[in-house]
C-alpha positions as CSV (number, residue, x, y, z in Angstrom):
1,X,-6.5,23.3,5.4
2,X,-5.2,19.8,5.2
3,X,-1.7,19.3,6.5
4,X,0.6,17.7,4.0
5,X,2.9,15.1,5.5
6,X,4.8,14.0,2.4
7,X,4.8,13.7,-1.4
8,X,5.4,10.6,-3.4
9,X,7.0,11.7,-6.7
10,X,7.4,8.2,-8.1
11,X,6.9,4.5,-7.3
12,X,8.9,2.1,-9.4
13,X,7.8,-1.5,-9.9
14,X,9.5,-4.3,-11.7
15,X,8.0,-7.8,-12.1
16,X,11.0,-9.8,-13.3
17,X,9.6,-13.2,-12.5
18,X,13.0,-14.8,-11.9
19,X,12.9,-14.8,-8.2
20,X,12.9,-18.3,-6.6
21,X,11.1,-17.2,-3.4
22,X,10.0,-14.2,-1.5
23,X,13.3,-14.1,0.4
24,X,15.5,-13.5,-2.7
25,X,15.0,-10.2,-4.6
26,X,15.5,-10.5,-8.3
27,X,17.3,-8.0,-10.5
28,X,14.2,-5.9,-10.4
29,X,15.0,-4.7,-6.8
30,X,18.3,-3.2,-8.0
31,X,16.4,-1.5,-10.8
32,X,13.5,-0.1,-8.7
33,X,15.8,1.2,-5.9
34,X,18.3,2.8,-8.3
35,X,15.4,4.5,-10.3
36,X,13.9,5.9,-7.0
37,X,17.3,7.2,-5.9
38,X,17.9,8.8,-9.4
39,X,14.4,10.4,-9.2
40,X,15.1,12.0,-5.8
41,X,18.6,13.1,-7.0
42,X,17.0,14.8,-10.0
43,X,14.5,16.6,-7.9
44,X,16.5,17.6,-4.8
45,X,20.1,17.1,-5.9
46,X,23.1,14.9,-4.8
47,X,23.5,16.5,-1.4
48,X,19.9,15.8,-0.4
49,X,20.1,12.2,-1.6
50,X,23.4,11.5,0.2
51,X,22.8,13.3,3.5
52,X,19.0,13.6,4.1
53,X,17.6,10.2,3.1
54,X,17.0,6.9,4.8
55,X,15.7,3.5,3.8
56,X,12.7,1.6,5.2
57,X,13.9,-1.9,4.3
58,X,11.5,-4.7,3.4
59,X,13.3,-6.4,6.3
60,X,11.9,-9.9,6.4
61,X,15.0,-10.9,8.5
62,X,15.3,-14.4,7.1
63,X,18.9,-15.4,6.6
64,X,18.6,-15.3,2.8
65,X,16.6,-12.0,2.8
66,X,19.0,-10.1,5.0
67,X,21.9,-10.9,2.8
68,X,20.2,-10.3,-0.5
69,X,18.4,-7.1,0.5
70,X,21.5,-5.7,2.3
71,X,23.5,-6.3,-0.9
72,X,20.9,-4.4,-3.0
73,X,20.9,-1.5,-0.6
74,X,24.7,-1.4,-0.1
75,X,25.4,-1.5,-3.9
76,X,22.9,1.3,-4.7
77,X,24.3,3.4,-1.9
78,X,27.8,2.9,-3.3
79,X,26.7,3.8,-6.9
80,X,25.1,7.1,-5.7
81,X,28.0,8.0,-3.4
82,X,26.1,7.5,-0.1
83,X,28.6,6.7,2.7
84,X,26.4,5.5,5.6
85,X,22.8,5.2,4.4
86,X,20.5,5.0,7.5
87,X,18.3,1.8,7.3
88,X,15.5,0.6,9.5
89,X,12.7,-1.9,9.1
90,X,9.2,-1.5,10.5
91,X,8.6,-5.2,10.4
92,X,10.9,-5.4,13.4
93,X,8.1,-3.8,15.4
94,X,4.9,-5.0,13.8
95,X,5.8,-8.2,12.0
96,X,4.2,-8.7,8.6
97,X,0.8,-7.4,9.2
98,X,-2.3,-8.4,7.2
99,X,-2.1,-5.0,5.6
100,X,0.4,-4.4,2.8
101,X,3.9,-4.1,4.3
102,X,4.4,-1.0,2.3
103,X,1.5,0.7,4.1
104,X,3.2,0.0,7.4
105,X,6.4,1.4,5.9
106,X,4.7,4.6,4.8
107,X,3.1,5.3,8.1
108,X,6.5,4.8,9.9
109,X,8.3,6.9,7.3
110,X,5.9,9.8,7.6
111,X,6.5,9.7,11.4
112,X,10.3,9.8,10.8
113,X,9.9,12.7,8.4
114,X,7.7,14.6,10.8
115,X,9.6,14.0,14.0
116,X,13.2,13.4,12.8
117,X,13.7,10.2,14.8
118,X,14.6,7.0,13.0
119,X,13.5,4.0,15.1
120,X,16.1,1.4,15.6
121,X,15.7,-2.3,15.0
122,X,15.5,-3.4,18.6
123,X,14.8,-7.1,18.0
124,X,18.4,-8.0,17.6
125,X,21.4,-7.2,19.8
126,X,23.9,-7.0,16.9
127,X,24.1,-7.3,13.1
128,X,24.7,-10.6,11.4
129,X,28.2,-11.0,10.0
130,X,26.9,-11.9,6.5
131,X,25.3,-8.5,5.8
132,X,26.6,-6.2,3.1
133,X,26.8,-2.9,5.0
134,X,29.9,-1.0,4.0
135,X,27.7,1.9,2.8
136,X,24.9,1.3,5.2
137,X,24.1,2.4,8.8
138,X,21.6,-0.2,9.9
139,X,20.3,1.4,13.1
140,X,19.7,-0.8,16.2
141,X,18.9,2.2,18.4
142,X,16.6,5.1,17.8
143,X,18.6,7.7,15.9
144,X,18.0,11.4,15.9
145,X,18.1,12.6,12.2
146,X,16.4,15.9,13.0
147,X,16.1,18.1,9.9
148,X,18.2,15.5,8.0
149,X,15.1,13.4,7.7
150,X,13.8,14.7,4.4
151,X,13.6,11.7,2.1
152,X,12.4,8.1,2.7
153,X,12.8,5.1,0.4
154,X,10.2,2.3,0.9
155,X,11.7,-0.9,-0.4
156,X,9.3,-3.9,-0.9
157,X,9.5,-7.3,-2.4
158,X,6.7,-9.8,-3.1
159,X,5.9,-13.2,-4.5
160,X,6.6,-13.9,-8.2
161,X,9.4,-11.5,-8.7
162,X,7.5,-8.3,-8.0
163,X,9.7,-5.6,-6.6
164,X,8.8,-2.0,-5.8
165,X,10.5,1.0,-4.4
166,X,8.8,4.3,-3.6
167,X,10.3,7.6,-2.7
168,X,8.6,9.9,-0.2
169,X,9.7,13.5,0.2
């Protein structure tokens, strides 16, 4: 009788150890995000990946993090043929809680999958010019995804070069 809110087919972790600080993802973040995208593509197909997914970014919002994470997201979107990948970041609402940031991302992602509304990043009036966003749609206003909200990618980075990306369907 339990209601199922989502399924996590895979979580990819890479501890590359080359990262100089928390605000600069190492090569492992490219690897984890690309593996998660490939996993979803293999399960649900190209169309689902390209048109029914969104990203819950790590979103620390530091100047270095916004550039490096947007570069990772934009490049992976390009490689997988995603034109305007919807991106949000729950840290814009809750900060970095004492709980794992990925748990905050999961709760938010399940709400988006359930209700079809991607919350915008309302803590800024406009996007910084140094972002890589040719293939991204970094939402600043709540965005109705409706039935197109089927897949969430939770992107997370941590100290010591630990990177992780999980897919939620």
